[in-house]
N, C-alpha and C positions, 0 to 999 in steps of 0.2 A: 381561414374559412369564413365566407360571407354569412350575413344574417339569414339570407335566403337558404343557404345550404344547411345552416343550423336548424331552420324550421323544417327542412325536409327529412331530417333524421329523427330517431326516437328521442323524446324528451326523457333523459335518464333520471330526472328527478321524480317523475310519477309513472314512468313506463309506458306512457301513451304515445301514439303516433301523431305528433303535431303536424300541422299543415301551415304553409305560408301563403297559399292562395286557394281559390275556389276549386280548381281542377282536382287537387288532391282530396278535397272534401268529397267531391262527387265520386272519385274512385273508391274512397272508403265506404261511402253509402252504397255504391253498387255492389261492393264485396259483401256488405252486410245483408243486402237483399238476396244475393245469391245463396248465402248461408241459410237464410230463412227458407228459401225455396227447396234447398236440399233437405232441410229438416222436415218440411212437409212431405216431400217425396218419400223419405224414410218412414215416416209415420204411416203414410198410405200403404206402403209395401208391407209393413208389419201388420196392419189391420187386415190386408188381403190374405196374408199368411195365416193369421189366426182364424179367419173365416174358412179358409181352405182346410185347415186342420180340424176344425169343428164339423165340417161337412163330409169328412172322409168316409164316415160310417153311415151316411144318410143316402137314401136312394136318389137317383136323378129325377129331374122334373117330369120326365115321361113315365115314371113309375115302373120301369122295366128292371129296376134293381142295379143298373149300372152306376158305378161311382165316378165322380168327377176325377179326371186324370190329374195326377200330381205334377206340379211344375218340376222341370228338370233341376237337379242340384246345381248350385252355383260354384264353379271351380275356384272363384276368388274368395270364398268364405274363409279359407285357411291359407290365403296367399302369404308367402314369406315364412311359413313355419317348416320346421324340419320333419320330414315324414316319419322319422323315428323318435320324435321329441318325447312322446308320452312313454316311450320304452327306455329312455336313457340317452337317446341321441346317438350320434356316431362317435362321440368322444373327441379327444384332441388329436391333432396331427402327430404329436410326439409318440403316442401309443402305436400308431400305424407305422411310423418311421422305424421305431425300435423293433417291431415285429418283422418288418421287411429286412432290416439290417442283420437280424439274427441268422438268416440263412444266406446272406450275401457271400460269405466266404466259401461256401461249398457248392457254388453253382456248377463248377466243373468237377465231374465225378473222378475220384481217385480209386485205383484198385491196388490190391496187394495180395500176396499169397501167404498161406499158413500151411504148416506141415499137417499131414492127415491125422497124426496122433494127438493133435491138440496141444503140442508143446513147441515152444520157441527156445532155441539154445542161444544164450547170451553169455559170452566169455565162459565162465565155469559154473554158470547157474542155469538150471532148468526151470522154466516158468510153466507150471501146469495150469491150464485154463479150466479144467473140470475137477470137481471134487468127487472122487469115485470111491464108494465103499467096496473095497476089493477083498473082503473076507478078513481072516485073522491078520493082525498087525505084524509087520516085519520087525517091529520093536526098535531096531537101531541099525545105523550104518555110519561108519567113521568118515569124517570129512578129511580128504587127503591133505597132507601137509603142504603140498604145492599150491593147493587152492587157498589155504590160509596165508601162505607167503605172498601170493599174488594179491590177496586182499589187503595185506599190510602195506603193500607198495602203493595202493591207490585209495585206501580208506581215508575219508574226511570225517573228523569227529563231528557228531551232531551236538547241538546245544544240550547241556545237562549230562554229557558223557561221564564226567568224573563223579557226579552224584549217583548215576546208575551203578557205577563200579563199587562205590561205597555201600550202596544198598544191597547189591548182590553179595558182597563179602559178608555182610552182617546177617542177612536172611537166608542166603543160599539159593533163593528163587527170586526171579524178576519177571514181571509180566509187562511186555512192551506192546502198546496199542498204537495203531496207525493203519494207513491204507497200504495195500500191496504196491510195491515199487517205491515206497517212500524211504527205503534204507533201513527198515527194521531188521531184515535178515543180516545185512552187513554189520550193523551195530551189534547185534547179538553175537555173531561169530567173532567180531573183534574183541568183545568183552570176554567171552569164554576162552578165546585163544590166549589172551593176555594173562588170565588168571590160572590157566591149566597147562601152560607151556605146550600149546597146540594139540592137546588131547581133547578133541571135540567130536561128539557123536550126535547125529540127527536121529530123532525118534520119528517113527511113522506118524503122519497126521491123525490117523485113526486110533492112536494109542491113548486109552483113558488113563489119566494121571493117577487116579485113585486105585488102579489095578496093578501098578508097577510093583514087581516083587523086589525085596531088599537086595537079592543077589544080582538083580539087573544093573544096579548102580555100582560102577567101578570106582575105586578110590582115585581122587585127584583128576577126575574127568569132568568135562562140561557137556551138558545135554541141551539140545535145541529142539523145541516142539512148536510147530506152527499149526494152530487149530483151524479147521475149515469153518466157514461162516455159520453153518447150521448148528455148531456147538453152542451158539448163543441163544438158541431157541428155547423158549419157556415150554414146560410140559403143557399138554392140552388141559383145559379146565376140567377138574374132576379126576385127573390122572395122578397117580402117585409117582413122584420123580424117581423113586427107587425102582419102579417097574419099567422105566424107560430102557430101551435096548442099550447094550454096552456101546460106548463110543458116542451115544446120542445124549447122554446124561449131562445136564448143565454143570459147567465147572464152577465150583464154589470156593470160598476162602478156606473151608475145612479141608478140601482136597489139596489145596496148596500148602496148608499147614503140614499135612502128612508128607507131601513130597519134599518140603523144606527139611523136615526131620530126617528123612532118608539121606538127603544130600549132605547135610552138615555132619551126619554121623560118619560119612566116608570122605569128608574134606572135598566134596565135589560141588558143582554149581549147575543150575538149570535156568534157562530162559524160555518163557512161553510167549509166543506171538499171537495176538488177538486182533482181529480186524475191527475197525470202528463199528459201534452199534450198541445194543442194549447190554451185552455182556461186558464190553469194554467200559461202558459207563459205570457198571456196578463194581468192577474190579479196580477202577481208578479211585473208588472211595475207600478201598482197603489199603493194607500196608505193602502189598506187592506190586500194585499197578503204577506204571509210569508212562506218560505219553512220549512217543518218540518222534519229534519233529524232524523233517528232512533237512540235511545239511545244505549249504548254499550250492545250487546247481553249477554255478560258474567255477567253483573250486573243484567240484567233482569232475567236471569236464576237463579242467586243466590237468588234474592228476592222471586221468586216464590218457589224455593226449601225450603227456610227458612220457608215459610208459610205452605207448604204442608207436611214438615217433622217435624213440631212442635209436640213435645211429643214423638218423636222417640228416640232410644238410642243414646248416645253420639257417634259422629263419623259418623252418617248416612249422615249428610249434606256434610262433606268432602268427603266421599266415593262416593256420587252421583256426586259431582262436578268433582272428578277425573275420574269417568266413562264417563262423558260427553266429556272429553278431550282424551279419549282412541281412538287409531287409528281405531279400528273396528267400533266404533260409528260414528266417523267423516267420515269414508269411506262410511258407510251405508247412512248417511245423504246426501252426495254428494254435499254439499253446502259450499262455502267459508265462509260465514257469515250468521248466522240466523237473520231473522227479529224478532221483539219483539213477534209477534203472534206465530211464530215458536218456539222461546225460551220458551214461556209459555207452549206450547204443549210438548216440550222435557222435561221440568221440571216435567210435569204430568207423563210422561212415566218413567222417572228416579225415581220419588218418588214411583210409583207403583212397580218398580223393587226392590227398597230397602225394601218395605213392603212385598215382596214375592208374589205379585199379578201377576208379569210378569217374565218369564224366560229370560235368556240372549238372546236366539235365538228369542223369541217373541219381545224383546226390539229392536233387530237389524231389524227385519221385520217391526216393526212399524216405525222405523227411516227411512226405505226405502220408506215410503209412502209420506214423506214430499215433495220431488221433483216432484212426480207424482201429488200430490194435487195442486202444483203450476201450472203445465202444464194444468191440467183440468180446473182450475179457469181461466186461460188465454183465453181459447177457448170456454168456455161455453156461448152459445148464442151470439157469436160475430157478427152475421148477423141478429139479431132479428128486427131491425127497418125495416119498410115497404118500405122506399124509399132509393135508393142507396146513395144519398148525406149524409143521416144520418148514413148509414152503413160504409162509407169510413174510418172514424177515427179508428173504430174497426178493419176493414179489414187491414188497414195500419199497425196497431200495431201487428196483427196476422202475417202478412207477414214478418215484421221485426223479430219477434221471430223465425219464421221458417228459415229465411235467416241466422240469427246468429247461429242456430243449424247446418246449413250446412257449414258455413264459420267461425266457432268458432276459434278465434286466427288469422284470416286473416285480410287484410286491410279493414278499415271501409268504404272506398270509394267503394270497390267492393261489400261489404255486403249491403250497402245502395242502390246501383244501382240494385242489385239482388232483394232486397225487393220491389223496385218500380215495377220491372217487374212482380213479383208475385202478387202484389196488383192489377195490371191490369188483370191478369188471374183470380183472385178471383172475381173481379168486373164484368167482362163480363160473368162469369158463373152465378153470382147472378142476373144480369139484362142484358141479351144479347142485348137488344134494345137501351141501353143508352150508348153513347160514354163517355169514361172516360179520363180525363186529369190528370196532375200532379200538386200538389201544389208547387209553386216556393219558397214561404217563409212561410213554415209551422213551425212545432216544430223545435226549434233550435237544431243543432247537439250536443250541450253540454248537452241538456236535453233529447234527444231522446233515448239514450241507456238505461236509467232507465226503459223505457217501457218493455224492454226485460231482465231486471235484469242483465245488463251487464255493462262493463266499457270500455272506450277507453283509450289506453295508448300507449306510445312509444314502438316500436318493430322493427323487421326486417322481410323481406320477402326474401326467398331463390329463386333466379332466376336460379340457376344452375351455371352459369358463375360467378355470384357475389351475394352478399347479400346487399339489399338496405334498408334504413330506411323507416318506414311507421307508420302511426297511425293505430293500430290494435284494433279490438273489440273482446271481449271474455265474455262468461257467467261467472257469479260469482258462479261457481260450476261446477265440471266436469261431473255431472250426468244430467244436464239440457238438453244438446243437444239430448241425446237419449230419454229422457222423452218427449220432445217436438215432435220429429218425431213419436214416438210411439203413443202419444195421437192423433195426426193428422191422422196417417195412420190407426189406429185401431178404433178410436173413432168417426171419422167423414168421412164416406165413400164418400160423395159428394165432399170432398176436394181433394180426390185422383186424379181426372182428371186434375184440374188446376196445382196441384203440379207436376204431371208427365210431363205435357207439359212444365212447367217451367224448370224442370231438364233437359229435352231433349234439350231445347234451350241453357242452360248453357253448356251442354256437347258438343255442336257444336261451342263453343267459342274457338278461337285458343290460348288464353292465358292459360298456364298450371295452373296458380293460380286460374283459374275459373273452367276449365273442370275436373281437378283432384279432387277438392272438390266435385263437383256435381256428378261425377261418383262414388266416394266412398259412398256418401249418397245414390245414386241409388242402389248400391250393398247391403247396409244395408236394404233398403226397400224390395228388392227382397228376401233377406234371411228370412224376416218375412212373405212374401206372394209370393212365387215363381211364381205361375200361373199368377197372376195379374201383378206382377213386370216385368216378362219376356216379356209378351205380350205388355205392355204399355211403358216400358223403354228400355230394352236391345235389343229386336228384331228390333224395328224401328231404333235405332242408328246403329246397325250392318249393316243394309241395305243401309245406306246413302253413298253417294260418299264422299271421303275424308278420310284421315287417322285419323284426330282428333276424329270424332264421333266413328269410329271403335275402336280406342284405348280406348276411354271412355267406350264403351260397353265391351271391354275386361277387363278393370279395374273393372267394375261393376260385371261382371261374377266372377272374382277372389275374390272380396270381399264377394259376395254371397256364394261362395264355402267355405268360412271360417266356415259356419254353417254345421256341419257334416250331417245333414239330407237333406241338399240341394245339397251337393257336387256331389252325384251320378247323379242328374239331370243335373248339369252343365257339367260334364264329358260326358254324353250321348249327350248333345247338341253340344259340340265341335266335337265329332266323326261324328255326322250327317252333320255338316257344312263342315268338311274336305272332306267328300265323296259326297256332294250334287252337286258340279259343279258350285255353285254360287261364283263368284270371291270375292265379298264383304264379304260374310259370311266366306269363306275360310281365307281371310286376317285377319278377326277378331279372328278366332280360332287360327291362328298361333301366333298372338300377345298375346292372352290370355295365351298360354302355357309358356310364359316367366315369369309368376307369380308363377309357381309351384303349387299353391293351386287348380286350376281346375282339374288337372290330379291326384293330391294326392301325388306325389313324383317327385323329379328331374329326376329320371330314366324314369318314365312314360312320363314326358314332353319331354324328349329327344327322346324317342321312337316315340312320335307323330310328332315331328319336322322332324325326319328322314323319316318317312312314307310320309309326305307331300312332301319333296324334291324328294323322289323316284317316287312318283305317277305322278308328273309333268315332270319327266325326265329332270329337270333343264331348261325347255323351257321358263318359266316366270321369268325374273330377279326380278320382284317385290316380288314374293313369296319367292325367295331365300334371298332377302334383309331383308324381315320381319322375316324370320326364323333365319337368322344370328343375327339379333338384339335380338330376344328372347333367342338365345343361349348365347349371351353375358350377358344378364340379369340373366340367370341361372348360368353363371360363377361367377356373383356377388352375388349369393345366399350363403346359409350356406354350400353347398356341392360342392365347386369348383373342388375337386379331381375327382368326378364322371363325371363332364363335360369335364375336360381335358382328361380323359381317353377315353371318347366317341368321342371327336374330333379327337384324334389320331387314333381311330378305323375307323372312317369315311374316314380319309385321306388314310389309307391303304386298304380300302375296294375294290378299283378297279372300283367302279361306279362313273362316273364323277359328277352327281348331289350331292352326299354325299361329295365328295372331294371338290367341289366348296363351299359347305356350310361350311366345316371346314376352308377352306382358307379365305373365307369372314369373318368368325368369328375372325380368327387370325389377319387379317388386322384391323378389328374394334377395337380390344383391344389396338392397338398402339395409337389411337387418341381419342376414345370415353371416355369422362369424366365419372368417376364412379358415380357421383351424378345423371347423366342422366339415369342411369340404375337401378333406385330404384325399389324395389318390395314392397309387402305388408307384408313381414316378416322382422324381425329385423336381421341385420348383424352388430352388434356394432363395430367390429374390422375394418370395412371398412370406418366408418364415418370420421376419421381423414384424410383419403386419398380421400375424395370426389372430390376435384378439380383436381386430377391427372388422367391420362388415366388408364383404367382398368388393363392393363398389370402391371403397376407399383404398383397399389394397391394390386394386388394378390401377386406380388413378395415380397412386404413389409410384408404382413400378412401370406402368405403361401410359405416360401422360398423353400419348398420341391417340389413345382410345377415348379420351374425354368427350369428344363431340358425338361419336356414335352412341355411347352409353347415355349421354344426356338426351339424345333423340328418343331413346327407348323409354327413359324415365318420363319425359314430357308426354309421350304417347300414353303411358300408363296413367298419368295424372289427368289427362284430358279425355280419356275414354270413360263414359259413364259407368260401365260394369266393373271397371278396375280402379276408378278414381278414388274411392274411399280407402281401400287397402293401401293404395300407393301413397295417399296423403298420410296415412298412419305410419307407413314405413319412413317417409321423409321426416315426419315429426320425430321419430326415434333417432334418425340421423342428426337432426338439428340439436336435439338435447345432448347427444353424445359430443357434438362439436363444442358445445358450451363448456364441457368439462375437460377437454383435451386440446391444448394449443395446436398440436400437429394436425389433429382432425379438423379443427377450426380452419386452419390454413387450407386444407384440401377442399373443405366444403365451400369456403369463400371463393375458391377458384372454380368450383363447379356450378354454383348458383347462377352466375351470369349466363351460362349455357342453357339454363332452364327458363330464364326470363326473357324470351325472345319476342313475346307479344304482350300487349297491355293486359290481356286476360291472365297470362302466366304471371306477370308481376303482381297483379291484384291477388292472385291465389297465394303466392309466396308471402307477400306482405301481410295478408290476412292471417296466414299461419303464424308468422312471427308475432303479430299483435296479440293473438289469442294466447300464445305461449308465455309472453311477458306478463299478461294480465291473469294468468292462471293463479288462482288463490291458494291452491294446494302446493304446486311445484312451479313457481314462477321462473322463467328463463333468465339467466344472467343478463343484465342490461348491456354491459359492455360487449359481450359476445353477440347479443342480438343487434346492437348497433353496427358491428362490423358486417354481419350478414345482411342487414338492411341496405348498407352501402353497396354490397356485392350484388344484390338484386337490382339496384339502380344501374349498375354498370352494364347489365344486359340490355338496357333500353336501346343502345346504339348498335346492337348486333343484327 
């Protein structure tokens, strides 16, 4: 490098911009003079503003009491800021992607049939979906020996089976806890059959253990009692437990002691099945309670297939097992892991397929009913008890399942809190006259997720600016979320009201981790029933004060528009709101157009944003700010070329509102992180650049757009009304480049496009000089030198 070139660079020893000849000195002096002029202009404007503010309450010079009109607000006062910034922002793209993916599996509706009596017959087992208090208990009914023989042929021992057998022999009574379908009943029957030589009797679920007469217990027999969920209900505060109705009294260790004594006196055994919950937690602390984990589903499937395909040609068993692992079958099931009851059902379907009784499509259709059957069983008769205290455990479990459907993959703490809020809504709907409180020490957090067939594990939450560790909860199956919402929305109309109120409340929460999830779920519900969903969810949110509920309404509209049959209604709604004159609805419409989906295309969304800007003549800076934010989000979509072309057209259109919209968008790309501009469609190439400003993300992924974007930024820098905010945005970009090598590379490639005239170069060099000399945060000299050289490269363009 020559001495002349060295002089033209920054002197890195003192950070000054050294010169080798007089022209460079003149350039520097001219830049300094312009800075002084700009400072004087700012001071004069500030003085004028102070004078105007002081004179607002003073009469005019003519003494008629008229006040001097206020200057119109400047749309560039908050250029580059997120419209939701003060409320928590839009959050990170990860939250939106997870919310959208939650319902991706269930886009195509699946249907299935149930018997009218609420029972499904599987092999030799009746699955009753409703707990019905049918009067006096039937007391007992012998389990046929054929059933026990068939069970012995397919039963797969669960973990801890031998310990259960030893405990049953020593105590006479065993309490097995777990979820329905987890193999509890099969394990209990296997234990009792082994110890009593197949003399097993079922007791009616309504049988109170403490009321069994001694002569009811037969010598050498085994007794199985499966308690319905409401047996775990605590008495109402102030009530005497002894006064509770027979069959509703809480099972205690004392009751089990009496039952144990009766059984041991006759050489008999008893197993009580208790569903996960408060009662199970208490009994597990005693000497009778044992958790019953499900056996490996693959082994259960194999044993059932082996029995069902006995006598079939060689290879049928292996073919059936291979088909069970095929991605089409696994995808149709939508469950991470089958429970034993489901594995047995799948074995039956696979065996029928091997025998030619089911086609491949029929097999997939039947597999799709598993997750829907689970959802229906969860909510069937959840509020049947007559008194609210008895209904609360079932309502709490139902609320948790719905909350996990909405927050699937999100923080457990947020999901649990949302579930409590929904429990309250459900309870006051069931019994409006009774105040409802919260249990402080109910089911432990370690045991509660199993109620919703979910797990809690370590994960991360995307906040936009950072990712933080969190304990997240998720369903054990990607089809469960859609199945749960569909069952609630379509199967239980009276639940719609409390669910809608709950979602509206969540959509008004400033935390993006909450309102984004709730708004996407609201959009899914609207796509299923537009008339009801729009009236109860979207329209009330759009009319609220504040950007968060409006952004939530916009998100719900965009998600609903994903359904082709609903999209025309969404588009018509946005057109009406844009013309209606209501500021809140107009704001919501503008925000919704940033998603592309409501208008149907990027071009149509840009047309709508331009029309809004023109109709208001740029008088409302809030409308322009929202429109520029949506334009930036469109630039972050899959068609940035279309957006860049339209921004250039607006800039040269000659109408100030459109030019201001283009300038505001250009300024925003300098500072707005890409992750905050998420949409409801995938743009995978932008994901690695989520933490960078949008301008850098587009330059990295679409280098062909560098020239049109540079023209927009040059115009923003050179226009008096936007020059200050644009220079601030460029300053932020330059400082970011000094800290990140990849950003520095992109900025150095972009700066020459901004330095096409001597005035442009003077402005950029003056910016670099000031940043290097900044006494508080001086710019890195090496990075500044590279950018200085890049500015010089623009001289020949």
